[in-house]
C-alpha positions as CSV (number, residue, x, y, z in Angstrom):
1,M,65.5,-54.6,1.6
2,S,62.6,-52.5,2.8
3,A,60.4,-53.6,5.6
4,V,56.9,-54.6,4.5
5,E,54.2,-52.4,6.0
6,P,51.6,-54.3,8.0
7,A,48.2,-54.7,6.4
8,P,45.5,-52.4,7.9
9,T,43.3,-54.1,10.4
10,A,39.5,-54.1,10.2
11,A,39.2,-51.5,12.9
12,T,41.7,-49.2,11.1
13,S,40.0,-49.5,7.8
14,S,36.5,-48.7,9.3
15,S,37.6,-45.7,11.3
16,E,40.2,-44.0,9.1
17,I,39.3,-45.0,5.6
18,E,35.5,-44.6,5.9
19,P,34.6,-41.1,7.4
20,A,31.6,-40.6,9.6
21,R,28.5,-39.6,7.6
22,C,25.2,-37.8,8.4
23,R,22.4,-40.1,9.0
24,N,20.0,-37.8,7.1
25,C,21.8,-37.0,3.9
26,K,24.8,-39.4,4.1
27,A,27.3,-36.5,3.6
28,P,30.7,-36.6,5.5
29,I,30.5,-34.8,8.8
30,A,33.3,-33.3,11.0
31,G,31.5,-31.2,13.6
32,R,28.3,-30.9,15.7
33,F,26.1,-30.2,12.6
34,C,26.1,-31.5,9.1
35,E,27.5,-28.9,6.6
36,N,25.2,-30.2,3.9
37,C,21.7,-30.4,5.5
38,G,22.3,-28.8,9.0
39,Q,21.1,-31.7,11.1
40,E,22.9,-32.3,14.4
41,T,25.3,-35.2,14.5
42,D,24.9,-36.1,18.2
43,L,21.6,-37.9,18.0
44,H,19.8,-39.0,21.2
45,L,16.3,-39.2,22.5
46,P,15.2,-35.8,23.9
47,T,14.6,-35.1,27.6
48,L,11.3,-33.5,28.6
49,R,12.9,-30.0,28.7
50,E,14.5,-30.5,25.2
51,F,11.2,-31.8,23.9
52,A,9.3,-28.7,25.1
53,R,12.0,-26.4,23.8
54,E,11.9,-28.1,20.4
55,A,8.1,-27.8,20.2
56,A,8.1,-24.1,21.1
57,G,11.0,-23.5,18.7
58,R,8.8,-24.2,15.8
59,Y,7.2,-20.8,16.5
60,V,9.9,-18.8,18.4
61,A,13.2,-19.5,19.9
62,F,13.3,-18.8,23.6
63,D,16.8,-17.2,23.5
64,G,18.1,-13.7,23.5
65,R,16.3,-12.9,20.3
66,F,12.9,-13.8,21.8
67,W,13.3,-11.4,24.8
68,R,14.8,-8.7,22.6
69,T,11.8,-9.0,20.3
70,L,9.3,-9.0,23.1
71,F,10.8,-5.9,24.7
72,A,10.8,-4.0,21.5
73,L,7.2,-5.1,20.7
74,A,5.9,-4.1,24.1
75,F,7.7,-0.8,24.7
76,R,9.1,0.5,21.4
77,P,6.1,1.3,19.1
78,G,7.1,0.8,15.5
79,R,10.7,-0.3,16.3
80,L,10.3,-3.8,14.9
81,T,8.8,-2.6,11.7
82,R,11.6,0.0,11.1
83,E,14.3,-2.6,11.8
84,Y,12.7,-5.0,9.4
85,F,12.5,-2.4,6.6
86,A,16.2,-1.5,7.3
87,G,17.2,-5.1,6.7
88,R,18.2,-5.9,10.3
89,R,16.0,-9.0,10.6
90,R,18.3,-11.6,12.1
91,R,18.2,-10.1,15.6
92,F,14.4,-10.2,15.9
93,I,11.7,-12.8,15.3
94,R,10.0,-12.5,11.9
95,P,6.6,-10.8,11.8
96,A,4.5,-13.8,10.6
97,R,6.0,-16.1,13.2
98,L,5.6,-13.5,16.0
99,Y,2.0,-12.9,15.1
100,L,1.2,-16.6,15.0
101,F,2.8,-17.1,18.4
102,A,1.0,-14.2,20.0
103,T,-2.3,-15.3,18.5
104,L,-2.0,-18.9,19.9
105,I,-1.1,-17.6,23.4
106,F,-4.0,-15.2,23.4
107,F,-6.7,-17.7,22.4
108,A,-5.2,-20.4,24.7
109,V,-5.3,-18.0,27.7
110,T,-8.8,-16.9,26.7
111,R,-10.0,-20.5,26.5
112,F,-8.5,-22.0,29.6
113,A,-8.1,-19.0,32.0
114,V,-11.2,-17.0,31.4
115,E,-14.8,-18.0,32.3
116,P,-17.3,-18.0,29.4
117,E,-19.7,-15.7,31.3
118,Y,-16.8,-13.1,31.5
119,L,-16.8,-12.9,27.7
120,L,-20.6,-13.3,27.1
121,K,-23.6,-12.9,29.4
122,L,-27.1,-13.5,28.0
123,D,-30.2,-12.0,29.5
124,D,-31.9,-14.2,32.0
125,T,-35.3,-13.0,31.1
126,P,-37.2,-15.9,29.4
127,A,-38.1,-15.2,25.8
128,K,-41.7,-15.6,24.6
129,T,-42.5,-19.1,23.5
130,S,-45.0,-18.1,20.9
131,S,-46.7,-14.9,19.8
132,K,-50.5,-14.4,19.6
133,K,-50.4,-14.6,15.8
134,T,-48.6,-18.0,15.9
135,E,-50.9,-19.3,18.6
136,A,-54.0,-18.2,16.7
137,A,-52.7,-19.9,13.6
138,K,-52.1,-23.2,15.5
139,N,-55.6,-23.0,17.1
140,G,-57.2,-22.2,13.8
141,G,-55.6,-25.2,12.2
142,A,-56.6,-27.5,15.0
143,E,-60.3,-26.2,14.8
144,T,-60.4,-26.8,11.1
145,A,-59.1,-30.3,11.4
146,A,-61.5,-31.0,14.2
147,S,-64.5,-29.8,12.2
148,K,-63.6,-32.2,9.4
149,G,-63.4,-35.1,11.9
150,G,-59.6,-35.4,11.6
151,T,-56.8,-35.2,14.2
152,P,-55.4,-31.7,14.9
153,Q,-52.0,-31.3,13.2
154,V,-49.5,-28.7,14.3
155,A,-46.8,-27.7,11.9
156,S,-43.3,-28.6,13.0
157,E,-41.0,-25.8,13.8
158,I,-38.2,-27.6,12.0
159,D,-39.9,-27.8,8.7
160,V,-38.4,-25.6,5.9
161,D,-40.5,-22.6,4.9
162,T,-42.0,-23.4,1.5
163,T,-44.5,-20.6,1.3
164,A,-44.3,-17.9,-1.4
165,E,-43.7,-15.3,1.3
166,G,-40.7,-17.3,2.6
167,K,-39.2,-17.6,-0.9
168,E,-39.5,-13.8,-1.3
169,K,-38.0,-12.9,2.0
170,G,-35.2,-15.4,1.9
171,V,-33.6,-16.3,5.2
172,Y,-35.2,-14.4,8.2
173,F,-36.4,-14.8,11.7
174,D,-40.0,-14.3,12.8
175,D,-41.2,-12.7,16.0
176,D,-40.5,-15.8,18.0
177,L,-36.9,-16.1,16.7
178,H,-37.8,-19.1,14.6
179,L,-35.5,-19.4,11.6
180,H,-37.3,-19.5,8.2
181,V,-35.2,-20.8,5.3
182,P,-36.3,-21.2,1.6
183,D,-36.4,-24.8,0.5
184,A,-34.2,-23.9,-2.5
185,L,-31.3,-23.1,-0.2
186,P,-28.8,-26.0,0.1
187,G,-28.7,-27.4,3.6
188,A,-31.8,-25.5,4.6
189,Y,-33.2,-28.3,6.8
190,T,-29.8,-28.7,8.6
191,L,-29.5,-25.0,9.3
192,K,-33.0,-24.8,10.7
193,S,-32.6,-27.9,12.8
194,R,-29.4,-26.6,14.3
195,W,-31.0,-23.2,15.1
196,E,-34.0,-24.8,16.8
197,R,-31.7,-27.1,18.8
198,F,-29.7,-24.0,19.9
199,Q,-33.0,-22.3,20.9
200,R,-33.9,-25.2,23.2
201,L,-30.6,-24.8,25.2
202,S,-30.5,-22.9,28.5
203,N,-28.8,-19.5,28.7
204,V,-25.7,-21.1,30.3
205,E,-25.4,-23.7,27.5
206,K,-25.9,-21.0,24.9
207,E,-23.1,-19.0,26.4
208,D,-20.8,-22.0,26.4
209,Q,-21.6,-22.9,22.8
210,I,-21.1,-19.3,21.4
211,V,-17.9,-18.7,23.3
212,D,-16.5,-22.1,22.4
213,G,-17.3,-21.6,18.7
214,M,-15.9,-18.0,18.6
215,L,-12.6,-19.2,20.2
216,R,-12.5,-22.1,17.8
217,Y,-13.0,-20.0,14.6
218,G,-11.5,-16.8,16.0
219,P,-7.9,-17.4,14.8
220,Y,-9.1,-17.9,11.3
221,A,-11.0,-14.7,11.4
222,M,-8.1,-12.7,12.7
223,F,-5.8,-14.3,10.1
224,A,-8.1,-12.8,7.5
225,L,-8.3,-9.4,9.3
226,V,-4.5,-8.8,9.2
227,P,-4.4,-8.3,5.3
228,A,-7.7,-6.4,5.6
229,F,-6.0,-3.9,8.0
230,A,-3.0,-3.7,5.7
231,L,-5.4,-2.7,2.8
232,L,-6.9,0.0,5.0
233,L,-3.4,1.3,5.7
234,K,-2.7,1.4,2.0
235,L,-5.9,3.4,1.5
236,A,-5.1,5.7,4.4
237,Y,-1.7,6.6,3.1
238,L,-2.3,7.0,-0.6
239,G,-0.3,9.8,-2.4
240,R,2.3,12.3,-1.2
241,H,5.2,9.9,-1.5
242,K,7.5,12.5,-2.9
243,R,7.4,14.4,0.4
244,Y,7.7,11.3,2.6
245,R,10.1,9.1,0.6
246,H,10.6,6.6,3.4
247,R,6.9,6.0,4.0
248,P,5.8,2.4,3.3
249,R,4.0,2.2,-0.1
250,L,3.9,-1.5,-1.0
251,F,1.2,-3.8,0.3
252,G,3.8,-6.1,1.7
253,E,5.2,-3.3,3.8
254,H,1.8,-2.5,5.2
255,L,1.3,-6.2,5.9
256,V,4.5,-6.2,8.0
257,F,3.2,-3.3,10.1
258,A,-0.2,-4.9,10.5
259,A,1.4,-8.2,11.7
260,H,3.6,-6.4,14.3
261,N,0.7,-4.3,15.7
262,H,-1.7,-7.3,15.8
263,A,1.0,-9.2,17.6
264,F,1.3,-6.4,20.1
265,F,-2.5,-6.3,20.6
266,F,-2.6,-10.0,21.4
267,V,0.3,-9.8,23.8
268,A,-1.3,-6.8,25.6
269,G,-4.7,-8.4,25.5
270,T,-3.2,-11.5,27.2
271,V,-1.8,-9.3,29.9
272,A,-5.1,-7.5,30.3
273,L,-7.0,-10.8,30.7
274,L,-4.6,-12.1,33.3
275,A,-4.3,-8.8,35.1
276,P,-6.7,-8.2,38.0
277,A,-9.5,-5.7,37.2
278,G,-8.5,-2.2,38.3
279,V,-5.7,0.2,37.7
280,L,-3.3,-2.3,36.0
281,R,-5.9,-3.3,33.4
282,A,-6.7,0.4,32.7
283,I,-3.0,1.1,32.2
284,V,-2.7,-1.7,29.7
285,I,-5.8,-0.5,27.7
286,G,-4.5,3.0,27.7
287,W,-1.1,1.8,26.5
288,I,-2.7,-0.1,23.6
289,V,-4.4,3.1,22.4
290,F,-1.2,5.2,22.7
291,Y,1.0,2.5,21.2
292,L,-1.0,2.1,18.0
293,F,-1.0,5.9,17.4
294,R,2.7,6.2,18.2
295,A,3.6,3.3,15.9
296,L,1.8,5.1,13.0
297,R,4.0,8.2,13.7
298,T,7.2,6.2,13.9
299,V,6.7,4.1,10.8
300,Y,4.7,6.4,8.5
301,G,5.7,9.9,9.7
302,G,3.7,12.9,8.9
303,S,2.1,15.6,11.1
304,M,0.3,15.0,14.3
305,I,-3.0,16.1,12.9
306,G,-2.6,13.9,9.8
307,A,-1.7,10.9,11.9
308,F,-4.7,11.5,14.2
309,L,-7.1,11.7,11.2
310,R,-5.7,8.6,9.6
311,A,-5.8,6.8,13.0
312,F,-9.5,7.8,13.3
313,F,-10.2,6.4,9.8
314,L,-8.5,3.2,10.6
315,F,-10.3,2.8,13.9
316,V,-13.7,3.3,12.5
317,S,-13.2,1.2,9.4
318,Y,-11.5,-1.6,11.2
319,S,-14.1,-1.6,14.0
320,V,-16.7,-2.2,11.3
321,L,-14.7,-5.2,9.9
322,V,-14.2,-6.6,13.4
323,G,-18.0,-6.2,14.1
324,L,-18.8,-8.1,10.9
325,A,-16.2,-10.8,11.8
326,T,-17.7,-11.1,15.3
327,A,-21.2,-11.5,13.9
328,G,-19.9,-14.1,11.5
329,L,-18.2,-16.0,14.4
330,V,-21.5,-16.0,16.4
331,V,-23.4,-17.4,13.4
332,A,-20.7,-20.0,12.9
333,A,-20.8,-20.9,16.6
334,V,-24.5,-21.4,16.4
335,L,-25.1,-23.0,13.0
336,L,-21.9,-25.0,12.6
337,H,-21.8,-26.7,16.0
């Protein structure tokens, strides 16, 4: 007669029969990470160090890959782009994430470590409050009203220009830098009010408002300039693909090169802002110029003269785009504040 096996206890049934499961997807787990969704199995509240690492890890991982990427970005022009095209992408940070991280660091350093007057300095010479033509028009209106026994009325500077001349000219500034906006333009009164309010500020307050607005909207403008630079690259390197078979042709390839070089520019720009004025800053600026030219040769190939002519075309064209973007940032800083 065989012995009767003892019935399993509650502890045995809960630990051996029912396996541990992931709290996220409920799949069975047997290690440090869930094989189904990848979530860690050892859950606990993070320490301050772990919290900071997790926040930064959303953009980059501060491990060997980060330092490897940073070294290649700073001292190996075109290396990251060549490695990306060759399919060796796991060892480096991806271009979009690297560009985003470099942009955030640059604008953060510019906002908190650089004084506004270092970036923008307005002339201390007081501007004219009114021209002779404007003063005569006001006096004439006052005299006409007085001759009729009425109270002199002076037109408000915030009123929207409703004259036929204003409608023909559109949006313009007069000699006293008063903004004239046609009444048919949506938001005309708001734009004019904001401009007149900006005009009443002191030079220091104007500097602060312009710099603050440019730093606020700057990342959006630079995000738009990256594909614009990629388009310029595509125009600069049209044709002759039979001779240079490994030269990037697709817009996505140009976009990767643009992201890497913009990331380098922001990293070098951050160093230049933090570096004391003098030899070190001059070295950083010189390295930026050489780096961009060398990166073109490394990725796109070609002769020295051809690379120089294309670099000159890119410099002039992109400078125009940056100038337009800067003007737009100033307008946004003044009128959207």
